[in-house]
C-alpha positions as CSV (number, residue, x, y, z in Angstrom):
1,M,20.2,11.8,-7.5
2,F,19.3,10.0,-10.8
3,A,16.6,7.2,-11.1
4,N,14.6,6.0,-14.4
5,D,16.4,8.8,-17.4
6,G,16.0,12.0,-15.5
7,S,18.5,13.4,-12.5
8,G,17.6,15.4,-9.7
9,S,19.0,16.8,-6.5
10,G,18.3,15.8,-2.6
11,F,19.2,16.0,1.0
12,L,19.7,14.4,3.8
13,I,17.8,14.9,6.9
14,S,18.9,12.5,9.6
15,D,22.9,11.0,9.9
16,D,21.3,7.6,9.6
17,G,20.8,8.2,6.1
18,Y,17.7,8.9,5.0
19,L,17.5,12.0,2.4
20,L,14.6,14.1,1.4
21,T,13.8,14.8,-2.5
22,N,10.7,15.0,-4.6
23,Q,8.4,12.2,-5.7
24,H,8.8,13.3,-9.3
25,V,12.8,12.7,-9.3
26,V,12.2,9.0,-8.2
27,G,9.3,8.5,-10.0
28,V,7.9,4.7,-9.3
29,A,11.7,3.3,-9.3
30,K,11.6,1.6,-6.3
31,Y,15.8,1.9,-5.8
32,V,18.1,5.3,-7.0
33,K,21.3,6.0,-7.9
34,L,23.5,8.6,-5.9
35,K,26.6,10.3,-6.6
36,W,27.5,12.5,-3.6
37,P,29.6,15.6,-4.2
38,D,33.0,13.5,-3.3
39,G,32.0,11.9,-6.6
40,K,31.1,8.2,-4.7
41,E,27.8,7.0,-5.6
42,T,25.1,4.8,-2.9
43,L,22.2,3.1,-3.6
44,G,18.9,4.1,-2.9
45,E,15.5,2.8,-1.5
46,V,12.8,5.0,-1.5
47,I,10.9,4.8,1.0
48,R,8.1,6.7,1.0
49,S,6.6,9.1,-1.4
50,D,3.4,11.2,-1.7
51,A,3.3,12.1,-5.7
52,R,0.2,14.9,-4.9
53,R,3.1,16.5,-2.3
54,D,6.2,15.7,-4.5
55,I,8.0,14.4,-2.1
56,A,9.8,11.4,-1.7
57,L,12.0,9.4,0.9
58,V,14.7,7.6,0.6
59,K,17.3,5.3,2.4
60,T,20.8,5.3,1.9
61,D,24.2,4.6,3.7
62,P,25.2,8.1,3.9
63,G,29.2,7.4,4.3
64,G,29.1,9.3,7.8
65,R,28.3,12.5,5.7
66,P,25.8,15.3,9.0
67,A,22.3,15.6,7.4
68,L,21.4,18.9,7.3
69,S,19.9,21.1,10.1
70,L,16.4,22.0,9.8
71,R,14.4,24.8,10.3
72,L,10.3,24.0,10.7
73,A,9.5,28.4,11.0
74,K,7.6,29.8,8.9
75,P,9.8,32.4,6.6
76,Q,9.0,35.8,6.5
77,M,8.8,38.0,3.5
78,S,12.2,39.7,2.0
79,E,14.0,37.1,3.8
80,T,17.8,35.8,1.7
81,V,17.7,32.2,0.8
82,F,20.0,29.8,-1.1
83,A,18.7,27.5,-3.5
84,L,21.3,24.0,-3.7
85,G,21.5,21.9,-6.1
86,S,22.4,19.7,-10.0
87,P,20.7,22.1,-11.8
88,F,21.1,20.3,-15.9
89,G,22.9,17.0,-14.0
90,D,26.0,16.3,-12.3
91,Q,28.2,18.8,-13.8
92,F,26.9,21.6,-12.1
93,Q,26.1,19.7,-8.6
94,G,26.2,21.9,-5.9
95,S,25.2,25.4,-7.5
96,L,24.7,27.9,-5.0
97,S,22.3,30.8,-5.8
98,K,20.7,33.9,-3.3
99,G,17.9,35.4,-3.6
100,I,14.9,36.6,-1.4
101,V,10.5,34.7,-0.3
102,S,8.4,36.4,-2.6
103,S,5.5,35.2,-1.1
104,L,4.5,32.3,1.6
105,R,1.3,31.1,-1.8
106,T,-1.5,28.3,-1.3
107,I,-2.2,26.6,-4.5
108,D,-4.2,23.5,-5.0
109,G,-4.7,23.5,-1.6
110,L,-1.3,23.1,-1.1
111,D,1.4,25.2,1.0
112,L,4.4,26.8,-1.2
113,I,7.1,29.6,-1.0
114,Q,7.5,31.5,-3.7
115,S,10.7,33.1,-3.9
116,D,13.0,34.4,-7.1
117,V,16.4,32.1,-6.1
118,A,17.7,30.8,-9.4
119,V,17.0,27.4,-9.9
120,N,17.0,25.0,-12.8
121,H,15.9,21.3,-13.8
122,G,18.4,19.3,-12.0
123,N,17.8,21.6,-8.5
124,S,14.2,19.6,-8.3
125,G,13.9,17.9,-4.9
126,G,17.2,19.7,-3.5
127,P,17.0,22.1,-0.2
128,L,16.0,25.6,-0.4
129,L,18.5,27.4,3.2
130,D,18.7,29.8,4.8
131,E,20.8,32.3,6.5
132,S,22.3,30.3,8.8
133,G,22.0,26.8,6.5
134,R,18.8,25.7,7.8
135,V,16.9,23.6,5.2
136,I,13.6,25.7,5.3
137,G,11.6,24.4,2.3
138,L,12.9,21.8,-1.1
139,T,13.0,23.0,-4.6
140,D,9.3,21.6,-6.4
141,W,9.6,23.3,-9.5
142,G,9.1,26.7,-10.7
143,R,7.5,28.8,-13.6
144,M,8.3,29.3,-17.8
145,E,6.6,31.2,-20.3
146,N,7.2,30.4,-23.5
147,G,10.5,27.7,-22.0
148,V,11.9,30.8,-20.3
149,P,12.3,31.0,-16.4
150,V,10.8,34.5,-14.7
151,G,11.8,33.8,-11.6
152,V,9.3,32.3,-10.0
153,N,9.9,29.4,-8.7
154,L,8.1,28.0,-5.8
155,F,9.2,25.3,-2.6
156,I,7.5,22.8,-0.9
157,P,8.2,24.4,3.1
158,I,10.0,21.6,5.5
159,D,7.0,21.3,7.8
160,D,4.9,20.4,5.5
161,A,7.1,17.7,3.7
162,L,7.8,16.0,7.0
163,R,3.7,15.2,7.9
164,T,2.8,14.7,4.6
165,L,5.5,11.5,4.1
166,N,4.1,10.7,8.6
167,L,7.9,11.8,9.9
168,I,8.4,13.1,13.4
169,P,9.5,16.6,13.2
170,P,13.0,17.4,14.3
171,T,13.5,19.6,18.0
172,P,14.4,23.4,16.8
173,A,17.9,23.5,16.9
174,A,19.9,26.8,17.6
175,P,20.8,27.9,14.4
176,T,24.0,27.2,13.1
177,P,26.5,29.0,10.8
178,P,26.3,29.7,7.0
179,Q,27.5,26.3,5.5
180,H,27.6,23.5,2.5
181,T,26.5,21.1,5.1
182,A,25.1,21.3,9.2
183,T,25.1,18.5,12.5
184,A,20.7,17.5,12.6
185,S,18.6,16.9,14.8
186,K,17.0,13.2,13.7
187,A,14.0,13.2,11.9
188,R,12.8,9.5,12.7
189,A,9.5,7.8,11.2
190,K,6.7,7.6,13.3
191,P,5.9,3.6,14.4
């Protein structure tokens, strides 16, 4: 996803083209350019965003691409997780890294999932997946010491992201086998 002079990651939460990313990825842009793993590009419109929670909802034409399944239940300590994204731009698009849930934290009044799963610039807005391939959060930021990542990375819980954007959480789906994308229940905007 490209907006202004930066880039980040995002993921579909509904088969009709709604996707999530970070607000700091879209900034003040009304439209963003999306580049899919197959190389095709589409335009997305920023529908809603919340700077404090650092979350944004974008609408695009998904071109038949399926949404990811969502898991609203909080992860457990030491649970295996995977971060999917585009660190350092589209050259490394589709990178997957593995780690564990280190802690569930509240920082400045916001709930966050802490993990040692590797993320870098460009992973922002990408999904944090459980072992069944369901989204449990999205990449927010990683702690740096003297410009070097230290393995303390923070993710917005998916249920909190949906609530912040005034979306109705999807009904829980049965676990699906791990895969890059999976069929999802649809998240809907409240009327």
